[in-house]
N, C-alpha and C positions, 0 to 999 in steps of 0.2 A: 541622563540626569535623574537622580532619585526624586520621588514624590515627597510632599510634605508629610503624608501619613507614615511613610517609611522612616523619615528622619525622626518623627516623634516617637515611633516604636523603639528605634535604636537608642535614643536619648533616655527614654523611660527605663529601659533595661539597665543602661549604664548608671542611671541615678539611683535605682532601687538597690544597688549593691551596697549602699550604705548600711542597710539592715544586716548584712552579713557580719559587719564589724561588731554588732551588739551581741552576737551569739556566745562568745566566750564568757561574757559577764552574766549570762542567764543560767549558768550551770550550778551556781551556788549562791546562797544568801549570807555566807559568812566570809568576811574579808578582813585579813589582818592589816594592821597599820602599815607594815612594810610593803605588802602587796598593793594596798590602796595608794600609798605615796608613789610607789614605783609605777603604778598604772597612770596616775596623773602626770608624772614626768614623761612617760612614753607618749601619752596623748598630746602633751605640750610640744614635744619634739616633732611629732607627726604634723601638728597644725602649723608650726613655724616652717617646716620643710615644704608643706603644701603651699603655704603663702609665698615662699620664695620661688620654688621650682615650677609650680603650676599656675602662678598668677603674676608675680613681679617680672620674671624673665620673659614669659610670652608677651606681657604688656609692653615691655621695653622693645621687643622685636617689632611690634605693630604700631608703636607710638613713641613719643618723646619722653625723656626722664621727667620733664616738668608735669606732663599729664599723669604719669604713674605716681609721682610724689604727691600731687594734689589729691589723687584718689586715696593714697595711703593716709594722709592727714584727715581727710573727710571720714574715712572708714573708722579710724581710731577714735575720732571725736564722736562719731555716731554711737559707737559701742559704749563709750563712757556716759553719754547722755542717757541712753537706754538703761544702763545700769542704775543711774540715779533716779529714774522715774518709774522703774519696774515695780508693779504692785505686789502685794503678798500673794504669790502664786499658789500657796497651799489651798486656797479657797477654790481653785479651778480643778483640782484633781480629787475626786471623791469616789470611794468604793465602799467596802464594809467599814473602812475608816478613811481619814483624809490621807491621801498619799502625800509624801513629803514631810510627814510627821512621824516617820517610823524609825528604822534602824539607826542606832548610834553605836559607837565603839564601846565595848565594855572594858573594865580594868585589865582584863587579860590581853587586851589588844586585838579583840575580834569584834566583828560587826554582828550582833545577834540577829536572829530571824525576826521578821515582822510580827509573827504570831506571839513571840515571847515578849514583845515590847509595845504595848498599845496605849501607854499612858504618858507619852512624852509631850512636852510643851510644843504646840503647833507653831508658836512664834519664835522658837529657839533656833538652834544651829541648823536644824533640818530644813527650815524655811530658807536659810541661806544656801543650803545645798541645792534646793529646787531652783532658786534664782540663778545659781551658777549653771545648772543644767540647761536652763532656758537661754542663758547668754551664749553658752557653747553651741547649743543647737541652732540659735539664730545665726551665729557666725558661720557654722557649717552650711546652713541653708543659703546664706548670702554668697558663700564661696562657690556654690554650685551654679549660680546664675551665669557668670562669665564662662564657666566650663561649657554650659549648654549653648551659649552664644557661639563658642568656638566650633562646636559640632555643627550647628546650623550654618555658619559661614562657610565651613569646608564643603558641605554638601551642596550649598547654593552655588559655589564656585565651580561645580562640576567635578570636584575631586572626591569621588565616592570612596576610593581606597583610603585617601587621607582622612576622610570623615570617619570611616570605620576604625582606623588606627587610633585616632584621637579618642573616639568613644571607648575603645578597649582600654586605653591608658587611663581614662577617667574612671572606668569601672573598677580597675585595680586600685587606683588611688582612693576611691570612695570607701573601700573596706576599712582601712585604718581611720578614715574620717568618722565613720560610724562608731568605731571604738572610742574615739575621742569624745564623742557626744554621749555615749552610753555610760562611761565611767561616772560622771557626776550624777546622771539620772538614777543609776542603781543606788548610789550612795544616798540620794535624796529619798529613797523608798518608793520610787515609781515602780509599778508592777512590771513583771517580765513581759507580758503581752503588749503593754503600752510602750515600754522602752523599745521593743522591736518595731512596733508600728511607727513611733515618732522618728526613729532613726531612718527607717525606710522612706517615710514621707519627706524627710529633710532633703533627700536627693531625688526621689521619685516624682515630686511635684514641680519644683523650680526648674530642674534640668530640661524636661521636655518642653515646658512653656518657653524657656529661654531659647532652646534650639529652634522652636517654631518661629519665634520672633527673628532670630538671626537668619533663618532660611528665607523668610518672607521679606525682610528689610535689610538685606545684606549690605547694601551701599551705605545706609545710615549707621547700622550697628558696628560695622568695621571701624568707624571713626570713634565710637564710644567705648570700644573694648579696652584700651589702655586705662581709661579712667575707671571703668567698672572693675577691672582686675585689681587696680590699686586699692579701690574702696574695699573690696572683699579681703584683700591681704591685710589692710590696716585693721579691719574688724577682727580678723583671726589673731593677729599679733597682739592686739590690745587685750583680748579676752585671755590669752595665754599669760600675760604678765600681770593682769588685774586679778585673775581668779586661780588659774591652775598652778602657777609657780608658787605663790604664797601658800596655797592650801597643801601643797606637797612637801612643805618644809616645816610643818608644825608639830611633828610627832617624833623627831629624833632620827629620821631616816633621810636626811637631806642628801647624803652621798648616793643612796640608792636612787632617789628621784633624779639627781643630776646625771647619773650614769644612764638611766633609761631615757632621759631627755636626749642625750647624745645618740643613743641607739635609735630612737624614733626619727630623729633628723637624718641619720644615716640610712635608715630604711627608705625614707622618701627620696633621698638622693639616688639610691640604687634603682628604685622604681622609675624615677624620671629618666635616668640614664639608659636603663634597659629598654624602656618603652618610648624613648625619644622618637618623635615623628617630625 
């Protein structure tokens, strides 16, 4: 049987792969409307796929539909409440200028670099982008909790091979999750190092903590998994339809966003099928 330390290390590695998903968005600070809307659509499809295949279905396997449904409703309601009370986050991110008050799309359809645009209204659309990034990041972070629990439960049950397989599947799934979080963060003007840090921490912190809890309290946590999985899925689905879908349909590229949504969902379907454990 594996030790608690080994379980935490495995879960930490799996969780930190969320940071890899941010790397493609750190290569440029100029993003066209079409690319931005397509990226949001892809992120939305990835999040819905993760909610269904990584949370709802495993929750149903370990519990009743009523438990998962209750979690779904609670998670969706929680996300909407958080959205309603979220403060102006631009005050929390400061560097040479306030992050979240930077790049906007220019008339040519591109997102100018931060250096070329330092006089934008900090309470305008960019504050909304930062709020959106926080909501997506929160949903991704919540989503990593039941995944960490699954790793801990598997190892605590003496199924080391199963625990490693689950951790591997989670690591692969976390890469597109990180992408989903990084898209609105980059749009909000959050700096490249911070975007990478936040996406990495969104999985690297909750996943090992949850794995340790699941490993130490396997008998109790096994009964809570369906509810927690439903809660995380509800939060992810709510943020998709509250933030990502509307934002991806405002610039005339709704067809592109729809196509990439389907692509993102299909990617998560393939990941779940290939890495099914």
